[in-house]
VOGU-3710 file (C-alpha; in Angstrom, 3 decimals, decimal comma):
1> xxxxxxxxxx> 85,149/92,945/90,369  88,846/92,780/91,198  90,764/94,385/88,116  94,405/93,200/88,333  97,405/95,069/87,007  99,941/93,514/84,865  102,798/92,768/87,762  105,928/94,265/87,677  109,132/92,748/88,934  111,576/94,426/90,926
11> xxxxxxxxxx> 114,908/92,611/90,960  116,652/94,555/94,519  120,610/93,890/93,479  120,952/96,205/96,606  124,496/95,546/97,600  124,599/91,815/96,563  127,155/92,909/93,854  129,769/93,019/96,532  131,086/96,388/95,763  132,188/94,952/92,179
21> xxxxxxxxxx> 130,559/96,987/89,349  131,225/94,761/86,938  129,568/92,115/89,004  126,483/94,559/88,962  126,382/95,087/85,129  126,411/91,247/84,733  123,608/91,111/87,569  121,766/93,802/85,640  122,219/91,672/82,235  121,072/88,274/83,897
31> xxxxxxxxxx> 117,888/89,917/85,589  117,037/91,409/81,682  117,665/88,588/79,560  117,307/85,544/81,466  114,692/86,710/84,191  112,785/89,352/82,321  112,451/91,488/85,371  110,855/94,860/84,668  113,439/97,029/87,023  116,723/96,415/88,939
41> xxxxxxxxxx> 117,398/98,332/91,830  120,336/99,330/93,829  120,928/101,353/97,398  122,743/104,290/98,103  124,175/105,417/101,575  126,369/107,977/102,310  127,436/106,008/105,874  128,975/108,993/107,857  125,966/111,067/107,598  123,878/107,601/108,243
51> xxxxxxxxxx> 125,553/106,338/111,042  126,651/107,674/114,222  130,284/107,731/115,058  130,041/104,881/117,651  128,136/102,850/114,464  130,770/103,654/111,993  133,841/102,581/114,192  131,969/99,911/115,825  132,985/96,052/114,590  130,547/94,420/112,081
61> xxxxxxxxxx> 128,157/92,301/113,957  129,057/89,193/111,801  132,769/89,504/111,147  132,360/86,519/108,347  130,107/88,885/106,545  132,120/91,622/106,884  133,969/93,365/103,917  135,837/96,215/106,258  137,444/95,959/109,870  134,677/98,512/111,258
71> xxxxxxxxxx> 131,068/98,652/110,342  131,675/101,839/108,118  134,398/100,759/106,445  131,941/97,334/105,496  129,029/100,076/104,193  131,770/101,677/102,242  133,596/99,258/100,519  130,009/98,197/99,616  128,762/101,764/98,034  128,891/103,067/94,807
81> xxxxxxxxxx> 129,409/106,911/93,986  127,103/108,783/92,295  129,055/108,741/89,248  129,285/105,019/89,218  125,357/105,091/89,808  125,123/106,827/86,777  126,728/104,090/84,903  124,511/101,356/86,139  121,323/103,969/84,861  123,360/104,182/81,473
91> xxxxxxxxxx> 123,784/100,230/81,081  119,946/99,390/82,074  119,140/102,190/79,796  120,945/100,110/77,232  119,664/96,736/78,221  116,015/98,279/78,303  115,176/97,634/82,122  114,120/99,929/84,802  116,687/101,287/87,037  115,801/102,534/90,582
101> xxxxxxxxxx> 117,359/102,679/93,814  116,522/103,067/97,606  118,274/106,286/99,599  119,052/106,106/103,161  120,062/109,624/103,785  119,602/113,415/102,242  122,559/113,545/100,656  121,752/110,083/98,754  118,240/111,021/97,721  120,094/114,392/96,366
111> xxxxxxxxxx> 122,269/112,286/94,187  119,839/109,505/93,133  117,616/112,267/92,108  119,957/113,875/89,987  119,753/110,720/87,884  116,315/110,975/87,190  115,364/107,075/88,104  112,314/105,419/87,116  111,736/106,054/91,047  113,191/106,240/94,294
121> xxxxxxxxxx> 112,864/103,579/96,817  112,587/104,667/100,562  113,301/101,575/103,065  111,594/101,017/105,749  114,086/101,981/107,978  114,089/105,371/106,737  109,831/106,056/105,964  110,068/108,753/109,158  113,263/110,238/108,143  110,870/113,892/107,130
131> xxxxxxxxxx> 113,200/115,862/106,347  114,428/113,693/103,419  110,770/112,966/102,343  110,060/116,699/102,494  113,214/117,539/99,967  112,080/114,326/97,578  108,414/115,538/97,442  109,629/119,601/96,868  112,562/118,337/94,517  112,083/114,762/93,104
141> xxxxxxxxxx> 108,477/114,466/90,458  109,124/111,054/89,792  107,203/108,038/92,052  108,500/107,163/95,481  107,954/103,905/96,374  107,862/103,355/100,389  108,076/100,249/102,456  105,929/99,572/105,676  107,629/97,307/107,552  108,723/97,958/111,294
151> xxxxxxxxxx> 106,263/100,764/111,257  102,997/101,229/113,729  99,508/102,098/112,394  99,396/105,623/113,567  103,453/106,342/111,902  101,991/105,019/108,391  98,659/107,137/108,667  100,865/110,425/109,614  102,896/109,130/106,753  100,352/108,944/104,272
161> xxxxxxxxxx> 98,558/112,124/105,490  102,010/113,966/105,157  102,075/112,781/101,218  98,436/114,398/100,819  99,462/117,625/102,223  102,404/117,981/100,315  100,129/116,760/97,221  102,449/113,623/96,315  99,968/111,018/97,564  99,327/110,071/93,629
171> xxxxxxxxxx> 103,028/109,423/93,388  103,375/106,765/96,004  103,660/103,264/95,790  103,096/101,814/99,586  104,635/98,260/100,086  103,977/95,656/102,553  106,669/94,183/104,168  108,223/92,406/107,254  111,803/93,706/107,832  113,668/90,257/108,525
181> xxxxxxxxxx> 116,208/88,505/106,376  115,221/85,640/105,694  111,124/86,205/107,014  109,464/82,890/108,272  105,885/82,401/106,736  104,085/82,645/109,729  105,641/86,475/109,951  104,925/87,326/106,314  101,433/88,412/106,839  100,312/88,563/103,269
191> xxxxxxxxxx> 96,783/89,565/104,544  98,249/93,009/105,323  98,151/93,737/101,651  94,213/93,599/101,928  94,101/96,100/104,537  96,796/98,482/103,278  94,349/98,120/99,898  91,161/99,027/102,163  92,884/101,606/103,606  95,301/103,409/101,403
201> xxxxxxxxxx> 94,865/102,319/97,715  92,293/104,908/96,537  94,494/107,738/98,049  97,950/106,525/96,049  98,904/105,121/92,903  99,888/101,370/93,855  100,020/98,718/96,166  103,198/96,601/96,262  105,068/93,693/98,239  108,357/93,473/99,447
211> xxxxxxxxxx> 109,485/90,000/100,729  112,394/89,015/102,358  111,139/85,280/102,560  112,629/81,921/101,014  111,079/80,169/97,785  108,152/82,226/95,638  105,052/80,898/96,109  104,384/83,357/98,663  104,746/86,310/96,000  102,201/84,664/93,642
221> xxxxxxxxxx> 99,729/85,053/96,566  100,605/88,372/97,415  99,776/89,245/93,793  96,734/87,864/93,767  96,028/89,829/96,844  96,191/93,032/95,274  99,936/93,711/95,130  100,769/94,661/91,646  104,556/95,038/92,309  106,628/92,442/93,614
231> xxxxxxxxxx> 110,103/93,468/94,949  112,595/90,719/95,877  116,028/90,785/96,700  118,399/89,043/94,188  122,010/87,442/93,905  124,003/85,438/91,517  125,363/83,136/94,421  123,412/82,863/97,983  126,663/81,179/99,333  128,893/84,931/98,512
241> xxxxxxxxxx> 129,638/86,577/101,722  126,994/89,471/103,159  123,750/89,810/104,978  121,139/90,167/102,231  122,493/87,043/100,248  120,101/83,744/101,903  117,176/86,211/102,103  117,719/86,548/97,820  116,583/84,575/94,810  119,370/83,445/92,805
251> xxxxxxxxxx> 118,854/83,837/88,878  116,642/80,752/88,009  114,473/81,619/91,116  113,816/85,120/89,663  113,033/83,830/85,898  110,723/81,437/87,501  108,892/84,122/90,098  108,625/86,524/86,747  107,214/83,633/84,553  104,628/82,819/87,425
261> xxxxxxxxxx> 103,604/85,951/87,915  102,826/86,091/84,187  101,074/83,011/83,921  98,956/84,076/87,238  97,977/87,349/85,679  96,732/85,681/82,445  94,767/83,111/84,124  92,860/85,758/86,758  89,952/85,729/84,491  86,230/84,678/84,107
271> xxxxxxxxxx> 85,182/82,496/81,313  83,809/84,340/78,726  81,226/81,761/77,928  80,387/78,398/79,381  82,245/76,136/77,573  85,606/77,674/76,044  86,527/76,431/72,618  89,176/74,796/74,247  86,810/72,826/76,141  84,847/71,997/73,108
281> xxxxxxxxxx> 86,569/69,441/71,246  86,850/67,640/74,813  82,955/67,765/75,448  82,569/65,999/72,347  84,769/63,467/72,951  84,406/62,501/76,620  80,970/64,368/78,002  78,690/61,340/79,548  75,921/60,828/76,917  72,644/59,451/78,459
//
């Protein structure tokens, strides 16, 4: 019999704060007070380390979403430094919501690890960055969450074997993910959650789902298939400039997601008796008598 864990919702602010610290604080507050999410998640990059010189100085592929003349300038504009991340974490502590961040390079991993976040997330794009992963295994004792988008099955096997060799596999949360923005329903491939559970769940801490689709129905299905952590991008306005807003939930969508996951968690059980107390009065009133 499947035992369902309480669902945890991660509101990924990412770079949807537009590089504005006050907007980030507002998003944390709304995620907690209005939506009642469990965690917020940011992103940390060192653009000059992450990007090649050609990538850094190239124009943004979509100028309408650019915050700088080059892609590198765009990325720098959206970055918070480690001291600002500390302010975000302190505000999360004040609001009683978990703080976490994705890390995209070794420098960022070291900076975020120094803040002792609730967990560190490895995006799909970096789950083969073994220098960074090795450093985290040796130096960061918290949970490591990792997405499986755009990754061959053999690469995922090698990744899980790496964490086992490092004796860190029980700190790993592995997310089913399709890397697209937004993702069409037929490309979400929810049954991948079952495959990840069958292959890896006994060796790691938990299975999650990182979605970049529209709406919230799919997330409920992901939870019933066994993903106990649900991560969704979150914004205050889906029309804001930037590439992630269109595939994000606004505040009311995030609130409904948390509400519906909690209701689903309560509903996933068997009847304790043939006729529940709530039914007995209806039986007396409505049941056909011969």
